[in-house]
N, CA, C and O atoms as a MOPAC input file, in Angstrom:
PM7 MOZYME 1SCF
protein

 N     17.36200 1   -12.95700 1    11.44300 1
 C     18.42800 1   -12.94100 1    12.75500 1
 C     17.68200 1   -11.52200 1    13.88400 1
 O     17.78200 1   -11.37600 1    15.10200 1
 N     17.13800 1   -10.88400 1    13.10200 1
 C     17.02500 1    -9.32600 1    14.25100 1
 C     15.57400 1   -10.60000 1    14.81000 1
 O     15.42700 1   -10.58400 1    16.03200 1
 N     14.77700 1   -11.41500 1    14.18700 1
 C     13.76400 1   -11.85900 1    15.70200 1
 C     14.18100 1   -12.33900 1    16.31800 1
 O     13.58700 1   -12.38900 1    17.39500 1
 N     15.57200 1   -13.13100 1    16.22100 1
 C     15.89500 1   -14.22800 1    17.05700 1
 C     16.45200 1   -13.44300 1    17.95400 1
 O     16.40800 1   -13.82300 1    19.12400 1
 N     17.23200 1   -11.91800 1    17.57300 1
 C     17.76200 1   -11.50900 1    18.51400 1
 C     17.09400 1   -10.62000 1    19.48500 1
 O     17.63400 1   -10.30400 1    20.54500 1
 N     15.97600 1   -10.23300 1    19.14600 1
 C     14.94300 1    -9.90500 1    19.68600 1
 C     14.28200 1   -10.79600 1    20.92300 1
 O     13.77800 1   -10.40000 1    21.97500 1
 N     14.44600 1   -11.99200 1    20.47000 1
 C     13.61500 1   -12.59900 1    21.17300 1
 C     14.24500 1   -13.27400 1    22.54000 1
 O     13.62600 1   -13.82800 1    23.44800 1
 N     15.67300 1   -13.05800 1    22.40800 1
 C     16.86400 1   -13.64100 1    23.16400 1
 C     16.52900 1   -12.39600 1    23.88100 1
 O     16.24700 1   -12.76900 1    25.02000 1
 N     16.38500 1   -10.83600 1    23.80200 1
 C     17.39800 1   -10.09700 1    24.26900 1
 C     15.83700 1    -9.64100 1    25.29000 1
 O     15.78200 1    -9.16500 1    26.42400 1
 N     14.79600 1    -9.99300 1    24.40200 1
 C     13.49700 1    -9.15500 1    24.99200 1
 C     12.14300 1    -9.95900 1    24.65100 1
 O     11.21500 1    -9.81000 1    23.85600 1
 N     12.63300 1   -11.25500 1    26.04900 1
 C     11.67400 1   -12.77300 1    25.70100 1
 C      9.80100 1   -12.18400 1    25.80000 1
 O      8.90400 1   -12.52900 1    25.03200 1
 N      9.70900 1   -11.40700 1    26.77700 1
 C      8.19500 1   -10.41800 1    26.57900 1
 C      8.01300 1   -10.36700 1    25.58100 1
 O      6.95800 1   -10.94800 1    25.32800 1
 N      8.60000 1    -9.85000 1    24.49700 1
 C      8.03900 1    -9.21100 1    23.05100 1
 C      7.87400 1   -10.40400 1    22.19000 1
 O      8.96600 1   -10.84300 1    21.82800 1
 N      6.88000 1   -11.05100 1    21.76000 1
 C      6.64700 1   -11.84400 1    21.30300 1
 C      4.90800 1   -11.32900 1    20.15600 1
 O      4.18800 1   -10.33100 1    20.13100 1
 N      4.91700 1   -12.67100 1    19.39700 1
 C      3.67200 1   -12.65300 1    18.83400 1
 C      2.01100 1   -12.19600 1    19.66500 1
 O      1.39800 1   -12.73500 1    20.58700 1
 N      1.69200 1   -10.88200 1    18.75900 1
 C      0.71100 1   -10.32400 1    19.65600 1
 C     -0.65100 1   -11.05800 1    18.95400 1
 O     -0.66300 1   -11.27100 1    17.74200 1
 N     -1.78100 1   -11.42100 1    19.81200 1
 C     -3.30500 1   -11.72100 1    19.32800 1
 C     -3.81400 1   -10.62900 1    19.72100 1
 O     -3.54800 1    -9.93300 1    20.70100 1
 N     -5.13400 1   -10.42200 1    18.28400 1
 C     -5.95600 1    -9.95700 1    18.52200 1
 C     -7.20500 1   -10.16100 1    17.77100 1
 O     -7.25900 1    -9.95400 1    16.55900 1
 N     -8.34500 1   -10.61800 1    18.56100 1
 C     -9.51000 1   -11.25800 1    18.45200 1
 C    -10.42100 1   -10.33100 1    17.14100 1
 O    -11.55600 1    -9.86800 1    17.25200 1
 N     -9.65100 1   -10.26900 1    16.11600 1
 C    -10.15800 1    -9.46500 1    14.98900 1
 C     -9.99900 1   -10.08100 1    13.85500 1
 O     -8.96200 1   -10.74300 1    13.84000 1
 N    -10.69900 1   -10.13600 1    12.76600 1
 C    -10.21800 1   -10.43200 1    11.70200 1
 C     -9.31900 1    -9.84100 1    11.26800 1
 O     -9.36600 1    -8.63600 1    11.51400 1
 N     -7.99900 1   -10.36800 1    10.38100 1
 C     -6.80000 1    -9.63400 1     9.38800 1
 C     -7.17700 1    -8.17700 1     9.11600 1
 O     -6.33800 1    -7.29600 1     9.30600 1
 N     -8.52500 1    -7.86200 1     8.63600 1
 C     -8.87500 1    -6.65400 1     7.85600 1
 C     -8.93500 1    -5.52800 1     9.10500 1
 O     -8.30500 1    -4.47200 1     9.16500 1
 N     -9.89200 1    -6.08100 1    10.08900 1
 C     -9.81900 1    -4.98300 1    11.32300 1
 C     -8.93200 1    -4.66900 1    11.82800 1
 O     -8.62500 1    -3.48600 1    11.97400 1
 N     -8.09800 1    -5.88800 1    12.34400 1
 C     -6.61600 1    -5.57500 1    12.64300 1
 C     -5.66400 1    -4.64100 1    12.39900 1
 O     -5.04100 1    -3.82200 1    13.07600 1
 N     -5.72400 1    -5.08900 1    10.84800 1
 C     -4.68300 1    -3.87300 1    10.10000 1
 C     -5.27300 1    -2.49500 1    10.19800 1
 O     -4.62600 1    -1.48800 1     9.90900 1
 N     -6.75900 1    -2.47300 1    10.69300 1
 C     -6.83600 1    -0.63500 1    10.76800 1
 C     -6.40100 1    -0.56700 1    11.85500 1
 O     -5.48600 1     0.25600 1    11.88800 1
 N     -6.70400 1    -1.29100 1    13.34300 1
 C     -6.52300 1    -1.21400 1    14.20000 1
 C     -4.84800 1    -0.74600 1    14.71500 1
 O     -4.45600 1     0.16500 1    15.44400 1
 N     -4.09400 1    -1.87000 1    13.93500 1
 C     -2.68300 1    -1.23600 1    13.76900 1
 C     -2.31700 1    -0.53500 1    13.32900 1
 O     -1.23000 1    -0.14300 1    13.75300 1
 N     -2.65500 1    -0.14400 1    12.67200 1
 C     -2.62100 1     1.13600 1    11.43300 1
 C     -2.61500 1     2.68600 1    12.11100 1
 O     -1.78700 1     3.57000 1    11.89200 1
 N     -3.60100 1     2.73300 1    12.85500 1
 C     -4.84300 1     3.52700 1    13.58800 1
 C     -3.67100 1     3.65300 1    14.98800 1
 O     -3.28500 1     4.73200 1    15.43700 1
 N     -3.34100 1     2.59800 1    15.39600 1
 C     -2.10800 1     2.98500 1    16.47400 1
 C     -1.03400 1     3.30900 1    16.01300 1
 O     -0.46700 1     3.98000 1    16.87500 1
 N     -0.28800 1     3.19700 1    14.94200 1
 C      0.94500 1     3.59000 1    14.27000 1
 C      0.76400 1     4.71700 1    14.40700 1
 O      1.40500 1     5.24500 1    15.31600 1
 N     -0.19600 1     5.61700 1    13.56600 1
 C     -0.51900 1     6.56700 1    13.72600 1
 C     -0.43900 1     7.72000 1    15.05300 1
 O      0.11000 1     8.80500 1    15.24600 1
 N     -1.35900 1     6.75400 1    15.84400 1
 C     -1.42200 1     7.74600 1    16.89300 1
 C      0.03500 1     7.77300 1    17.93900 1
 O      0.28500 1     8.37200 1    18.98500 1
 N      0.61100 1     7.07100 1    17.31100 1
 C      2.11000 1     6.91400 1    17.83100 1
 C      3.02800 1     7.97900 1    17.60600 1
 O      4.03700 1     8.09500 1    18.30100 1
 N      2.71800 1     8.84900 1    16.58200 1
 C      3.16700 1     9.69400 1    15.71000 1
 C      4.20000 1     9.39900 1    14.76400 1
 O      5.09200 1    10.21400 1    14.53000 1
 N      4.11900 1     8.08900 1    14.11300 1
 C      4.92300 1     7.40600 1    13.30200 1
 C      4.84600 1     8.17300 1    11.97500 1
 O      4.25500 1     9.25200 1    11.92800 1
 N      5.32100 1     7.73700 1    11.10100 1
 C      5.67100 1     8.59000 1    10.15500 1
 C      5.21400 1     7.14700 1     9.10600 1
 O      5.99000 1     6.19200 1     9.07200 1
 N      4.13900 1     7.12400 1     8.43400 1
 C      3.78100 1     6.03600 1     7.77100 1
 C      4.36200 1     5.80900 1     6.36600 1
 O      3.70400 1     6.31900 1     5.45800 1
 N      5.44900 1     5.15200 1     6.02700 1
 C      6.04000 1     5.39000 1     4.95100 1
 C      5.29400 1     3.65200 1     3.83600 1
 O      6.02500 1     3.31900 1     2.90300 1
 N      4.27400 1     2.97800 1     4.00500 1
 C      3.82700 1     1.95300 1     3.48900 1
 C      2.70700 1     1.17100 1     4.48500 1
 O      2.91200 1     0.63300 1     5.57400 1
 N      1.64000 1     1.28000 1     3.83900 1
 C      0.21800 1     0.33400 1     4.42300 1
 C     -0.04200 1    -0.60400 1     3.31600 1
 O     -0.06700 1    -0.35400 1     2.11100 1
 N     -0.19700 1    -1.52400 1     3.81400 1
 C     -0.68700 1    -2.76900 1     1.98300 1
 C     -1.60200 1    -3.63800 1     2.95600 1
 O     -1.26900 1    -4.54100 1     3.72300 1
 N     -2.85300 1    -3.09300 1     2.69400 1
 C     -3.79600 1    -3.92900 1     3.99400 1
 C     -3.63300 1    -5.81400 1     3.28100 1
 O     -3.79200 1    -6.80800 1     3.99100 1
 N     -3.33700 1    -5.84900 1     1.96800 1
 C     -3.62200 1    -7.07600 1     0.83200 1
 C     -2.56500 1    -7.91300 1     1.51300 1
 O     -2.79800 1    -9.03200 1     1.97100 1
 N     -1.15900 1    -7.19400 1     1.56300 1
 C     -0.11600 1    -7.69400 1     2.01900 1
 C     -0.07300 1    -8.24700 1     3.88400 1
 O      0.33700 1    -9.30900 1     4.35400 1
 N     -0.70300 1    -6.97300 1     4.61800 1
 C     -0.96100 1    -7.16900 1     5.88400 1
 C      0.52700 1    -6.78800 1     6.63400 1
 O      1.17300 1    -7.40100 1     7.48500 1
 N      0.73000 1    -5.72000 1     6.05100 1
 C      2.02000 1    -4.82100 1     6.02400 1
 C      2.19400 1    -3.64900 1     6.47500 1
 O      1.47100 1    -2.77300 1     5.99900 1
 N      3.12500 1    -3.29500 1     7.44700 1
 C      2.75100 1    -1.54300 1     7.79200 1
 C      4.28500 1    -1.20200 1     8.01600 1
 O      4.83700 1    -1.93900 1     8.83300 1
 N      5.10100 1    -0.18000 1     7.41600 1
 C      6.07100 1     0.43600 1     7.60300 1
 C      6.15400 1     1.59400 1     7.81900 1
 O      5.70900 1     2.37100 1     6.97400 1
 N      6.82900 1     2.15800 1     9.18400 1
 C      6.60100 1     3.27400 1     9.40300 1
 C      8.03200 1     3.93600 1    10.09400 1
 O      8.79800 1     3.07300 1    10.52200 1
 N      8.59200 1     5.68400 1    10.29400 1
 C      9.56500 1     5.68100 1    10.90600 1
 C      9.41800 1     6.41100 1    11.90900 1
 O      8.87400 1     7.48600 1    11.65600 1
 N      9.72800 1     6.21700 1    13.07700 1
 C      9.88200 1     6.83800 1    14.32600 1
 C     10.94900 1     7.51600 1    14.37100 1
 O     11.99900 1     6.95200 1    14.06200 1
 N     10.96100 1     9.21800 1    14.85800 1
 C     11.79700 1     9.90700 1    15.09100 1
 C     12.26200 1    10.36600 1    16.61000 1
 O     11.36400 1    10.93400 1    17.23100 1
 N     13.49600 1    10.21700 1    17.29800 1
 C     13.53800 1    10.38900 1    18.65300 1
 C     13.20700 1    12.04300 1    18.92200 1
 O     13.11500 1    12.88600 1    18.02900 1
 N     13.07500 1    12.24900 1    20.16400 1
 C     12.68100 1    13.51900 1    20.59600 1
 C     13.98400 1    14.76500 1    20.38900 1
 O     14.14300 1    15.79100 1    19.72800 1
 N     14.77200 1    13.93500 1    21.41200 1
 C     16.20300 1    14.77700 1    21.32100 1
 C     17.22500 1    14.55300 1    20.49500 1
 O     18.11100 1    15.40000 1    20.39000 1
 N     17.25100 1    13.64500 1    19.94300 1
 C     18.39900 1    13.59900 1    19.08000 1
 C     18.08700 1    13.37600 1    17.14700 1
 O     18.84800 1    13.40000 1    16.17900 1
 N     16.73800 1    13.18800 1    17.28500 1
 C     15.82400 1    13.41600 1    15.61200 1
 C     16.70000 1    12.02500 1    15.46600 1
 O     17.39600 1    12.25200 1    14.47600 1
 N     16.95200 1    11.00000 1    15.83400 1
 C     17.70900 1     9.78500 1    14.83300 1
 C     16.26800 1     9.21700 1    14.35800 1
 O     15.21500 1     9.51600 1    14.92000 1
 N     16.37900 1     8.31400 1    13.18900 1
 C     15.61000 1     8.09200 1    12.92500 1
 C     15.31200 1     6.15100 1    13.05400 1
 O     16.24200 1     5.36600 1    12.86600 1
 N     14.23700 1     5.79900 1    13.31100 1
 C     13.98400 1     4.30900 1    13.93400 1
 C     13.18300 1     3.60300 1    12.93500 1
 O     12.35900 1     4.37800 1    12.44900 1
 N     13.12400 1     2.61900 1    12.52600 1
 C     12.35100 1     1.77900 1    11.57300 1
 C     11.54300 1     0.67400 1    12.48100 1
 O     12.02700 1    -0.02900 1    13.36700 1
 N     10.09100 1     0.71000 1    11.99500 1
 C      9.03300 1    -0.05500 1    12.40200 1
 C      8.57100 1    -0.81500 1    11.34900 1
 O      8.36600 1    -0.27200 1    10.26400 1
 N      8.29800 1    -2.48000 1    11.58000 1
 C      7.64800 1    -3.01800 1    10.61500 1
 C      6.73900 1    -4.07900 1    11.39200 1
 O      7.11200 1    -4.98500 1    12.13800 1
 N      5.24500 1    -3.66200 1    10.95600 1
 C      4.03900 1    -4.24300 1    11.25900 1
 C      3.35400 1    -5.45500 1    10.63300 1
 O      3.06400 1    -5.23900 1     9.45600 1
 N      2.92300 1    -6.97800 1    11.18900 1
 C      2.75900 1    -7.65000 1    10.24600 1
 C      1.79000 1    -8.18600 1    10.64100 1
 O      1.93200 1    -8.44900 1    11.83500 1
 N      0.87600 1    -8.48800 1    10.26900 1
 C     -0.94100 1    -8.87400 1    10.25200 1
 C     -1.13700 1   -10.14400 1     9.56700 1
 O     -1.06600 1   -10.17000 1     8.33800 1
 N     -1.35400 1   -11.10700 1    10.17500 1
 C     -2.04200 1   -12.39600 1     9.77200 1
 C     -2.81300 1   -12.93900 1    10.35800 1
 O     -2.71000 1   -12.93800 1    11.58500 1
 N     -4.05800 1   -13.72200 1     9.62700 1
 C     -5.09700 1   -14.33000 1    10.07200 1
 C     -4.24000 1   -15.19100 1    10.82700 1
 O     -3.08300 1   -15.49900 1    10.54400 1
 N     -5.11900 1   -15.65700 1    12.11200 1
 C     -5.05100 1   -16.76100 1    12.95900 1
 C     -6.41900 1   -17.30700 1    13.81400 1
 O     -7.00500 1   -16.72700 1    14.72800 1
 N     -6.67400 1   -18.42000 1    13.29200 1
 C     -8.39300 1   -18.86500 1    13.56800 1
 C     -9.43900 1   -17.71900 1    13.19400 1
 O     -9.69800 1   -17.24000 1    12.09100 1
 N     -9.92000 1   -17.45200 1    14.35500 1
 C    -10.87600 1   -16.44900 1    14.28500 1
 C    -10.24700 1   -15.10900 1    14.48500 1
 O    -11.06400 1   -14.18900 1    14.46200 1
 N     -9.21200 1   -14.82400 1    14.64200 1
 C     -8.64000 1   -13.44900 1    14.81200 1
 C     -6.93900 1   -13.43000 1    14.35500 1
 O     -6.56100 1   -14.34200 1    13.61900 1
 N     -6.13700 1   -12.58900 1    14.71600 1
 C     -5.41800 1   -12.10000 1    13.80900 1
 C     -4.07700 1   -12.33000 1    14.78300 1
 O     -4.17300 1   -12.25000 1    16.00700 1
 N     -2.83400 1   -12.62200 1    14.11500 1
 C     -1.17600 1   -12.28200 1    15.03900 1
 C     -0.65500 1   -11.16400 1    14.51900 1
 O     -0.89600 1   -10.97600 1    13.32600 1
 N     -0.01200 1   -10.37500 1    15.08000 1
 C      0.88300 1    -9.11700 1    14.84900 1
 C      2.05000 1    -9.02200 1    15.16400 1
 O      2.24100 1    -8.54200 1    16.28100 1
 N      2.83400 1    -9.27600 1    14.64300 1
 C      4.07500 1    -9.16900 1    15.01300 1
 C      4.73700 1    -7.82800 1    14.56900 1
 O      4.42900 1    -7.27900 1    13.51200 1
 N      5.61300 1    -7.36100 1    15.39000 1
 C      6.05000 1    -5.98700 1    15.54900 1
 C      8.11700 1    -5.84200 1    15.50300 1
 O      8.93900 1    -6.25600 1    16.32000 1
 N      8.26800 1    -5.26200 1    14.49300 1
 C     10.04000 1    -5.12000 1    14.69400 1
 C     10.65300 1    -3.33800 1    14.89400 1
 O     10.26100 1    -2.28200 1    14.39600 1
 N     11.40800 1    -3.56200 1    15.54900 1
 C     11.88100 1    -1.93300 1    15.51400 1
 C     13.50300 1    -2.19900 1    15.72600 1
 O     14.22800 1    -2.90600 1    16.42600 1
 N     13.61000 1    -1.30900 1    14.80900 1
 C     15.08000 1    -1.49500 1    14.69300 1
 C     16.05500 1     0.16400 1    14.54700 1
 O     15.31900 1     1.01100 1    14.04100 1
 N     16.84300 1     0.47400 1    14.73100 1
 C     17.08200 1     1.87000 1    14.94200 1
 C     18.39400 1     1.78300 1    13.88900 1
 O     19.17300 1     0.83700 1    13.77500 1
 N     18.40000 1     2.99400 1    13.19200 1
 C     19.47000 1     3.18000 1    11.74500 1
 C     20.48700 1     3.38400 1    12.35600 1
 O     21.46500 1     2.79700 1    11.89300 1
 N     20.68600 1     4.09500 1    13.37600 1
 C     22.45900 1     4.41100 1    13.66600 1
 C     22.78500 1     4.13300 1    15.30900 1
 O     22.04900 1     4.29300 1    16.28300 1
 N     24.07700 1     3.68900 1    15.23000 1
 C     24.40900 1     3.35300 1    16.83700 1
 C     24.55900 1     1.83300 1    16.65300 1
 O     24.33900 1     1.20100 1    15.62000 1
 N     25.03600 1     1.28800 1    18.02100 1
 C     25.31700 1    -0.50100 1    18.20000 1
 C     23.94700 1    -0.63900 1    18.76700 1
 O     23.01700 1    -1.32300 1    18.34000 1
 N     24.00800 1     0.32800 1    20.06300 1
 C     23.36400 1    -0.27000 1    21.13300 1
 C     22.09700 1     0.87700 1    20.93100 1
 O     22.31700 1     1.91200 1    20.30200 1
 N     20.72600 1     0.58200 1    21.53700 1
 C     19.65000 1     1.57000 1    21.55100 1
 C     19.20400 1     1.40100 1    22.92100 1
 O     17.99400 1     1.57400 1    23.06600 1
 N     19.86400 1     1.10800 1    23.96500 1
 C     20.16300 1     0.97900 1    25.04900 1
 C     18.42200 1     0.83200 1    25.52300 1
 O     18.04900 1     1.61000 1    26.40100 1
 N     17.49000 1    -0.06000 1    24.99700 1
 C     16.07300 1    -0.76700 1    24.91000 1
 C     15.16400 1     0.51500 1    24.43000 1
 O     14.22100 1     0.81400 1    25.16200 1
 N     15.32200 1     1.04700 1    23.61300 1
 C     14.32600 1     2.25600 1    23.22200 1
 C     13.26600 1     1.74900 1    22.16900 1
 O     12.12100 1     2.13200 1    21.93000 1
 N     14.36000 1     0.35700 1    21.40700 1
 C     13.02000 1     0.02500 1    20.46200 1
 C     12.40800 1    -0.82200 1    21.16300 1
 O     11.22000 1    -0.76500 1    20.84800 1
 N     12.59000 1    -1.62000 1    21.98900 1
 C     11.91600 1    -2.51800 1    23.07300 1
 C     10.44700 1    -1.68500 1    23.23900 1
 O      9.30300 1    -1.86100 1    22.82100 1
 N     11.08200 1    -0.75200 1    24.02600 1
 C     10.14500 1     0.56000 1    24.89200 1
 C      8.83800 1     1.01700 1    23.92600 1
 O      7.72700 1     1.43200 1    24.25300 1
 N      9.46000 1     0.75700 1    22.54100 1
 C      8.45000 1     1.09400 1    21.81600 1
 C      7.70500 1     0.06500 1    21.17600 1
 O      6.63200 1     0.38900 1    20.66600 1
 N      8.17600 1    -1.40600 1    21.09500 1
 C      6.93300 1    -1.78400 1    20.99600 1
 C      6.00600 1    -1.98200 1    22.19100 1
 O      4.79900 1    -1.90600 1    21.95900 1
 N      6.36700 1    -2.20100 1    23.30900 1
 C      5.86200 1    -1.91000 1    24.28700 1
 C      4.49600 1    -0.93800 1    24.27500 1
 O      3.30500 1    -1.15000 1    24.50500 1
 N      5.08900 1    -0.05300 1    23.98400 1
 C      4.15100 1     1.31800 1    23.86000 1
 C      2.97800 1     1.05700 1    22.93200 1
 O      1.78800 1     1.33200 1    23.07900 1
 N      3.55100 1     0.51900 1    22.04300 1
 C      2.71600 1     0.39800 1    20.95700 1
 C      1.77600 1    -0.83900 1    21.16200 1
 O      0.58000 1    -0.60800 1    20.98100 1
 N      2.05900 1    -1.86700 1    21.44400 1
 C      0.85800 1    -3.22700 1    21.65700 1
 C      0.27700 1    -2.81100 1    22.97700 1
 O     -0.63800 1    -3.49800 1    23.43100 1
 N      0.65500 1    -1.88500 1    23.57100 1
 C     -0.61200 1    -1.44000 1    24.88300 1
 C     -1.55300 1    -0.58900 1    24.19400 1
 O     -2.76200 1    -0.69000 1    24.40400 1
 N     -0.90100 1     0.52200 1    23.11300 1
 C     -1.99100 1     1.70000 1    22.70300 1
 C     -2.82900 1     0.65000 1    21.65900 1
 O     -3.80700 1     1.20900 1    21.16200 1
 N     -2.67400 1    -0.51600 1    21.30300 1
 C     -3.14400 1    -1.19600 1    20.24500 1
 C     -4.08900 1    -1.87500 1    20.89600 1
 O     -5.15400 1    -2.15200 1    20.34400 1
 N     -3.82300 1    -2.20900 1    22.09100 1
 C     -5.21700 1    -3.20300 1    23.02600 1
 C     -5.99200 1    -2.05600 1    23.45200 1
 O     -7.21600 1    -2.18600 1    23.49800 1
 N     -5.41200 1    -0.85200 1    23.79800 1
 C     -6.54700 1     0.21600 1    24.65100 1
 C     -7.20100 1     0.59700 1    23.44100 1
 O     -8.14200 1     1.38900 1    23.47100 1

């Protein structure tokens, strides 16, 4: 349901592709998450899954981020989800977080 809601509200946020094998893509994805200053909660290379927590600067709200890496031909597919723990609306903060992360991943 979350993926469908995200796609409806933010159609530009789709599966991201990297021209790297899953193991390399996982390392890049993990490094980018660390560079974002996120607290890494779980990093499971064999499962291709990274879970992290981002804390907002002003109010200290905790937001959860999940990154999934899967093989895709000669490269990898990366799916990112971000959800706020508190409140009914994030005013686009989660989408902005994902965009910034994907830019860093490509950088």
